[in-house]
Biopython code that builds the backbone (N, CA, C, O; Angstrom):
import numpy as np
from Bio.PDB.StructureBuilder import StructureBuilder

atoms = [
    (1, "MET", "N", (-4.179, -1.857, -10.203)),
    (1, "MET", "CA", (-2.924, -2.344, -9.689)),
    (1, "MET", "C", (-2.168, -1.351, -8.707)),
    (1, "MET", "O", (-1.679, -1.690, -7.629)),
    (2, "PHE", "N", (-2.143, 0.297, -9.400)),
    (2, "PHE", "CA", (-1.519, 1.084, -8.280)),
    (2, "PHE", "C", (-2.275, 2.238, -7.856)),
    (2, "PHE", "O", (-2.615, 2.977, -8.779)),
    (3, "LEU", "N", (-2.631, 2.585, -6.671)),
    (3, "LEU", "CA", (-3.150, 3.753, -6.573)),
    (3, "LEU", "C", (-2.870, 5.284, -7.046)),
    (3, "LEU", "O", (-1.845, 5.958, -6.948)),
    (4, "THR", "N", (-4.338, 5.643, -7.678)),
    (4, "THR", "CA", (-4.251, 6.704, -8.831)),
    (4, "THR", "C", (-3.262, 7.944, -7.775)),
    (4, "THR", "O", (-2.756, 7.709, -6.678)),
    (5, "GLU", "N", (-3.230, 9.252, -8.554)),
    (5, "GLU", "CA", (-2.572, 10.015, -7.838)),
    (5, "GLU", "C", (-3.033, 10.586, -6.856)),
    (5, "GLU", "O", (-2.346, 10.837, -5.865)),
    (6, "GLU", "N", (-4.569, 10.959, -6.993)),
    (6, "GLU", "CA", (-5.684, 11.323, -6.387)),
    (6, "GLU", "C", (-6.038, 10.730, -5.182)),
    (6, "GLU", "O", (-6.618, 11.327, -4.275)),
    (7, "GLU", "N", (-5.459, 8.740, -5.144)),
    (7, "GLU", "CA", (-6.336, 8.128, -4.009)),
    (7, "GLU", "C", (-4.818, 8.214, -3.464)),
    (7, "GLU", "O", (-4.761, 7.748, -2.326)),
    (8, "LEU", "N", (-3.529, 8.689, -3.957)),
    (8, "LEU", "CA", (-2.447, 8.427, -2.533)),
    (8, "LEU", "C", (-2.366, 10.443, -2.255)),
    (8, "LEU", "O", (-1.640, 10.859, -1.353)),
    (9, "ARG", "N", (-2.896, 11.102, -2.826)),
    (9, "ARG", "CA", (-3.124, 12.840, -2.270)),
    (9, "ARG", "C", (-3.955, 12.488, -0.881)),
    (9, "ARG", "O", (-3.999, 13.178, 0.138)),
    (10, "THR", "N", (-4.512, 11.392, -1.095)),
    (10, "THR", "CA", (-6.026, 11.649, -0.496)),
    (10, "THR", "C", (-5.671, 10.453, 1.168)),
    (10, "THR", "O", (-6.024, 10.501, 2.346)),
    (11, "LEU", "N", (-4.831, 9.540, 0.350)),
    (11, "LEU", "CA", (-3.905, 8.454, 1.629)),
    (11, "LEU", "C", (-3.105, 9.206, 2.703)),
    (11, "LEU", "O", (-3.224, 9.222, 3.929)),
    (12, "SER", "N", (-2.178, 9.880, 1.794)),
    (12, "SER", "CA", (-0.756, 11.021, 2.713)),
    (12, "SER", "C", (-1.339, 12.246, 3.461)),
    (12, "SER", "O", (-0.973, 12.641, 4.568)),
    (13, "GLY", "N", (-2.185, 12.718, 2.775)),
    (13, "GLY", "CA", (-3.176, 14.223, 3.172)),
    (13, "GLY", "C", (-1.816, 15.227, 2.197)),
    (13, "GLY", "O", (-1.866, 16.457, 2.187)),
    (14, "LYS", "N", (-0.665, 14.424, 1.431)),
    (14, "LYS", "CA", (-0.123, 15.414, 0.737)),
    (14, "LYS", "C", (-0.099, 15.872, -0.541)),
    (14, "LYS", "O", (-0.479, 14.944, -1.254)),
    (15, "GLN", "N", (0.167, 16.879, -1.225)),
    (15, "GLN", "CA", (0.231, 16.972, -2.574)),
    (15, "GLN", "C", (1.438, 16.989, -4.116)),
    (15, "GLN", "O", (1.515, 16.938, -5.343)),
    (16, "LYS", "N", (2.251, 17.112, -2.705)),
    (16, "LYS", "CA", (3.701, 16.874, -3.764)),
    (16, "LYS", "C", (4.633, 15.633, -3.348)),
    (16, "LYS", "O", (5.040, 15.394, -2.211)),
    (17, "ALA", "N", (4.872, 14.923, -4.477)),
    (17, "ALA", "CA", (5.303, 13.581, -4.587)),
    (17, "ALA", "C", (6.948, 12.791, -3.543)),
    (17, "ALA", "O", (7.299, 11.659, -3.209)),
    (18, "SER", "N", (7.463, 14.106, -3.396)),
    (18, "SER", "CA", (8.471, 13.896, -2.385)),
    (18, "SER", "C", (7.562, 13.646, -0.966)),
    (18, "SER", "O", (7.146, 12.556, -0.574)),
    (19, "ALA", "N", (7.438, 14.515, -0.534)),
    (19, "ALA", "CA", (6.568, 14.798, 0.779)),
    (19, "ALA", "C", (5.409, 13.535, 0.684)),
    (19, "ALA", "O", (5.115, 13.180, 1.825)),
    (20, "GLN", "N", (4.750, 12.844, -0.256)),
    (20, "GLN", "CA", (3.673, 12.231, -0.412)),
    (20, "GLN", "C", (5.277, 10.537, -0.214)),
    (20, "GLN", "O", (4.967, 9.701, 0.635)),
    (21, "ALA", "N", (6.400, 10.326, -0.820)),
    (21, "ALA", "CA", (6.992, 9.939, -0.280)),
    (21, "ALA", "C", (7.461, 10.209, 1.163)),
    (21, "ALA", "O", (6.664, 9.773, 1.994)),
    (22, "ARG", "N", (8.243, 10.646, 1.532)),
    (22, "ARG", "CA", (8.484, 10.605, 3.159)),
    (22, "ARG", "C", (7.471, 10.223, 4.361)),
    (22, "ARG", "O", (7.771, 9.719, 5.443)),
    (23, "TRP", "N", (5.890, 10.684, 3.774)),
    (23, "TRP", "CA", (5.126, 9.717, 4.690)),
    (23, "TRP", "C", (4.829, 8.434, 4.375)),
    (23, "TRP", "O", (4.139, 7.790, 5.166)),
    (24, "LEU", "N", (5.289, 7.845, 3.183)),
    (24, "LEU", "CA", (4.837, 6.494, 3.031)),
    (24, "LEU", "C", (6.255, 5.739, 3.685)),
    (24, "LEU", "O", (6.231, 4.550, 4.006)),
    (25, "ASN", "N", (7.229, 6.415, 3.804)),
    (25, "ASN", "CA", (8.359, 5.611, 4.528)),
    (25, "ASN", "C", (7.781, 5.941, 6.185)),
    (25, "ASN", "O", (7.548, 4.937, 6.858)),
    (26, "SER", "N", (7.567, 7.218, 6.797)),
    (26, "SER", "CA", (7.082, 7.202, 7.780)),
    (26, "SER", "C", (6.324, 5.989, 8.511)),
    (26, "SER", "O", (6.763, 5.543, 9.571)),
    (27, "GLU", "N", (5.054, 5.421, 7.843)),
    (27, "GLU", "CA", (4.050, 4.656, 7.818)),
    (27, "GLU", "C", (4.342, 3.348, 7.423)),
    (27, "GLU", "O", (3.498, 2.469, 7.247)),
    (28, "ASN", "N", (6.137, 3.177, 7.221)),
    (28, "ASN", "CA", (6.060, 1.849, 6.606)),
    (28, "ASN", "C", (4.986, 0.954, 5.605)),
    (28, "ASN", "O", (4.516, -0.177, 5.726)),
    (29, "ILE", "N", (4.858, 1.841, 4.732)),
    (29, "ILE", "CA", (4.244, 1.562, 3.648)),
    (29, "ILE", "C", (5.405, 1.320, 2.031)),
    (29, "ILE", "O", (5.967, 2.302, 1.545)),
    (30, "PRO", "N", (5.550, 0.115, 1.513)),
    (30, "PRO", "CA", (6.040, -0.447, 0.573)),
    (30, "PRO", "C", (6.210, 0.212, -0.402)),
    (30, "PRO", "O", (5.055, 0.591, -0.600)),
    (31, "HIS", "N", (7.155, 0.906, -1.650)),
    (31, "HIS", "CA", (6.610, 1.924, -2.588)),
    (31, "HIS", "C", (7.651, 1.925, -3.436)),
    (31, "HIS", "O", (8.682, 1.379, -3.041)),
    (32, "ILE", "N", (7.624, 2.603, -4.946)),
    (32, "ILE", "CA", (8.924, 2.352, -5.344)),
    (32, "ILE", "C", (8.718, 3.708, -6.344)),
    (32, "ILE", "O", (7.888, 3.685, -7.252)),
    (33, "ILE", "N", (9.547, 4.860, -6.079)),
    (33, "ILE", "CA", (9.392, 5.720, -7.052)),
    (33, "ILE", "C", (10.062, 6.070, -8.594)),
    (33, "ILE", "O", (11.200, 6.375, -8.952)),
    (34, "GLY", "N", (8.607, 5.843, -9.407)),
    (34, "GLY", "CA", (8.589, 5.812, -10.864)),
    (34, "GLY", "C", (8.843, 6.522, -11.962)),
    (34, "GLY", "O", (8.032, 7.435, -12.119)),
    (35, "GLY", "N", (9.714, 6.437, -12.825)),
    (35, "GLY", "CA", (9.802, 6.986, -13.609)),
    (35, "GLY", "C", (9.798, 8.785, -14.034)),
    (35, "GLY", "O", (10.703, 9.449, -14.540)),
    (36, "ASP", "N", (8.807, 9.085, -13.724)),
    (36, "ASP", "CA", (8.081, 10.366, -13.016)),
    (36, "ASP", "C", (8.489, 10.904, -11.911)),
    (36, "ASP", "O", (8.472, 12.091, -11.584)),
    (37, "GLY", "N", (8.786, 10.174, -11.458)),
    (37, "GLY", "CA", (9.475, 10.846, -10.305)),
    (37, "GLY", "C", (8.188, 11.026, -8.460)),
    (37, "GLY", "O", (8.374, 11.557, -7.365)),
    (38, "LYS", "N", (7.078, 10.287, -9.056)),
    (38, "LYS", "CA", (6.315, 10.116, -8.115)),
    (38, "LYS", "C", (5.841, 8.737, -7.418)),
    (38, "LYS", "O", (5.704, 7.849, -8.260)),
    (39, "PRO", "N", (5.605, 8.403, -6.329)),
    (39, "PRO", "CA", (5.411, 7.852, -5.354)),
    (39, "PRO", "C", (4.645, 6.070, -5.919)),
    (39, "PRO", "O", (3.445, 6.264, -5.726)),
    (40, "LYS", "N", (4.771, 4.728, -6.417)),
    (40, "LYS", "CA", (3.596, 3.797, -6.793)),
    (40, "LYS", "C", (3.902, 3.192, -5.670)),
    (40, "LYS", "O", (4.943, 2.839, -5.117)),
    (41, "VAL", "N", (2.570, 3.137, -5.409)),
    (41, "VAL", "CA", (2.130, 1.814, -4.049)),
    (41, "VAL", "C", (1.083, 0.981, -4.997)),
    (41, "VAL", "O", (0.355, 1.429, -5.883)),
    (42, "LEU", "N", (1.256, -0.608, -4.457)),
    (42, "LEU", "CA", (0.138, -1.381, -5.163)),
    (42, "LEU", "C", (-1.200, -1.398, -4.202)),
    (42, "LEU", "O", (-1.118, -1.880, -3.072)),
    (43, "ARG", "N", (-2.300, -0.911, -4.645)),
    (43, "ARG", "CA", (-3.139, -0.702, -4.302)),
    (43, "ARG", "C", (-3.987, -2.074, -3.267)),
    (43, "ARG", "O", (-4.919, -1.965, -2.471)),
    (44, "GLU", "N", (-3.110, -3.451, -3.748)),
    (44, "GLU", "CA", (-3.809, -4.719, -2.834)),
    (44, "GLU", "C", (-3.046, -4.407, -1.147)),
    (44, "GLU", "O", (-3.519, -4.616, -0.030)),
    (45, "LEU", "N", (-1.783, -3.867, -1.542)),
    (45, "LEU", "CA", (-0.827, -3.686, -0.444)),
    (45, "LEU", "C", (-1.987, -2.647, 0.996)),
    (45, "LEU", "O", (-2.279, -2.935, 2.157)),
    (46, "VAL", "N", (-2.203, -1.884, 0.435)),
    (46, "VAL", "CA", (-3.571, -0.406, 0.681)),
    (46, "VAL", "C", (-4.355, -0.937, 1.729)),
    (46, "VAL", "O", (-4.342, -0.697, 2.937)),
    (47, "LEU", "N", (-5.325, -2.017, 0.762)),
    (47, "LEU", "CA", (-6.161, -2.927, 0.973)),
    (47, "LEU", "C", (-5.864, -3.773, 2.229)),
    (47, "LEU", "O", (-6.550, -3.674, 3.246)),
    (48, "ALA", "N", (-4.917, -4.525, 2.128)),
    (48, "ALA", "CA", (-4.367, -5.815, 3.304)),
    (48, "ALA", "C", (-4.094, -4.869, 4.218)),
    (48, "ALA", "O", (-4.251, -5.498, 5.265)),
    (49, "ARG", "N", (-3.707, -3.479, 4.600)),
    (49, "ARG", "CA", (-2.595, -2.821, 5.784)),
    (49, "ARG", "C", (-4.446, -2.329, 6.256)),
    (49, "ARG", "O", (-4.785, -2.208, 7.433)),
    (50, "LEU", "N", (-5.101, -2.182, 5.454)),
    (50, "LEU", "CA", (-6.366, -1.253, 6.383)),
    (50, "LEU", "C", (-7.483, -1.838, 6.556)),
    (50, "LEU", "O", (-8.568, -1.358, 6.885)),
    (51, "GLY", "N", (-6.978, -3.649, 6.160)),
    (51, "GLY", "CA", (-8.134, -4.650, 6.483)),
    (51, "GLY", "C", (-9.470, -4.722, 5.381)),
    (51, "GLY", "O", (-10.568, -5.212, 5.648)),
    (52, "GLY", "N", (-9.088, -4.136, 4.154)),
    (52, "GLY", "CA", (-10.418, -3.695, 3.212)),
    (52, "GLY", "C", (-10.770, -4.985, 2.176)),
    (52, "GLY", "O", (-10.045, -5.975, 2.080)),
    (53, "ALA", "N", (-11.702, -4.833, 1.615)),
    (53, "ALA", "CA", (-11.834, -6.104, 0.635)),
    (53, "ALA", "C", (-10.753, -6.573, 0.108)),
    (53, "ALA", "O", (-9.875, -5.717, 0.006)),
    (54, "GLY", "N", (-10.484, -7.569, -0.255)),
    (54, "GLY", "CA", (-9.428, -8.629, -0.862)),
    (54, "GLY", "C", (-8.676, -8.888, -0.244)),
    (54, "GLY", "O", (-7.892, -9.685, -0.758)),
    (55, "HIS", "N", (-8.225, -8.297, 1.770)),
    (55, "HIS", "CA", (-7.932, -9.163, 2.159)),
    (55, "HIS", "C", (-8.691, -10.504, 2.793)),
    (55, "HIS", "O", (-9.864, -10.739, 3.082)),
    (56, "THR", "N", (-7.703, -11.114, 2.854)),
    (56, "THR", "CA", (-8.122, -12.593, 3.123)),
    (56, "THR", "C", (-7.344, -13.296, 4.559)),
    (56, "THR", "O", (-6.531, -14.195, 4.342)),
    (57, "PRO", "N", (-7.558, -12.952, 5.748)),
    (57, "PRO", "CA", (-6.729, -13.141, 6.729)),
    (57, "PRO", "C", (-6.467, -14.178, 6.894)),
    (57, "PRO", "O", (-7.103, -15.139, 6.462)),
    (58, "HIS", "N", (-5.153, -14.231, 7.769)),
    (58, "HIS", "CA", (-4.474, -15.634, 8.003)),
    (58, "HIS", "C", (-4.851, -17.188, 8.594)),
    (58, "HIS", "O", (-4.566, -17.559, 9.732)),
    (59, "GLU", "N", (-5.259, -17.667, 8.003)),
    (59, "GLU", "CA", (-6.030, -18.956, 8.759)),
    (59, "GLU", "C", (-4.731, -19.858, 9.255)),
    (59, "GLU", "O", (-3.719, -19.863, 8.554)),
    (60, "PRO", "N", (-4.786, -20.564, 10.391)),
    (60, "PRO", "CA", (-3.854, -21.877, 10.416)),
    (60, "PRO", "C", (-4.152, -22.971, 9.615)),
    (60, "PRO", "O", (-5.348, -23.071, 9.339)),
    (61, "LYS", "N", (-3.241, -24.022, 9.053)),
    (61, "LYS", "CA", (-4.476, -25.117, 8.647)),
    (61, "LYS", "C", (-3.456, -26.326, 9.711)),
    (61, "LYS", "O", (-2.345, -26.241, 10.233)),
    (62, "LEU", "N", (-4.830, -27.718, 9.649)),
    (62, "LEU", "CA", (-3.709, -28.167, 10.187)),
    (62, "LEU", "C", (-3.335, -29.234, 9.691)),
    (62, "LEU", "O", (-4.090, -29.646, 8.810)),
    (63, "ARG", "N", (-2.443, -29.867, 9.910)),
    (63, "ARG", "CA", (-1.936, -30.941, 9.008)),
    (63, "ARG", "C", (-2.399, -32.319, 9.513)),
    (63, "ARG", "O", (-2.924, -31.974, 10.572)),
    (64, "LEU", "N", (-2.518, -33.376, 9.463)),
    (64, "LEU", "CA", (-2.626, -34.276, 9.982)),
    (64, "LEU", "C", (-1.989, -35.139, 9.102)),
    (64, "LEU", "O", (-2.219, -35.346, 7.911)),
    (65, "ALA", "N", (-1.134, -35.628, 9.865)),
    (65, "ALA", "CA", (0.061, -37.076, 9.435)),
    (65, "ALA", "C", (-1.072, -38.119, 9.092)),
    (65, "ALA", "O", (-2.179, -38.088, 9.630)),
    (66, "SER", "N", (-0.526, -39.435, 7.746)),
    (66, "SER", "CA", (-1.217, -40.091, 6.837)),
    (66, "SER", "C", (-0.599, -41.184, 7.562)),
    (66, "SER", "O", (-0.817, -42.348, 7.226)),
]
sb = StructureBuilder()
sb.init_structure("model")
sb.init_model(0)
sb.init_chain("A")
sb.init_seg("    ")
for serial, (resi, resn, name, xyz) in enumerate(atoms, 1):
    if name == "N":
        sb.init_residue(resn, " ", resi, " ")
    sb.init_atom(name, np.array(xyz, "f"), 0.0, 1.0, " ", f" {name:<3s}", serial, name[0])
structure = sb.get_structure()
């Protein structure tokens, strides 16, 4: 569901939660701050942003009138 603390450190290159949140803001990556003061990022958002597994590109659908 959410990136682990280690994954978030790797992604942002930052150790402190406040620095991670600033980096996430600068990259326009949606996140929330948890009750523990640490940013929480949905794994699916990062995968979609980076084009990884689980990302399904939008394909146009043709609607035919009947």
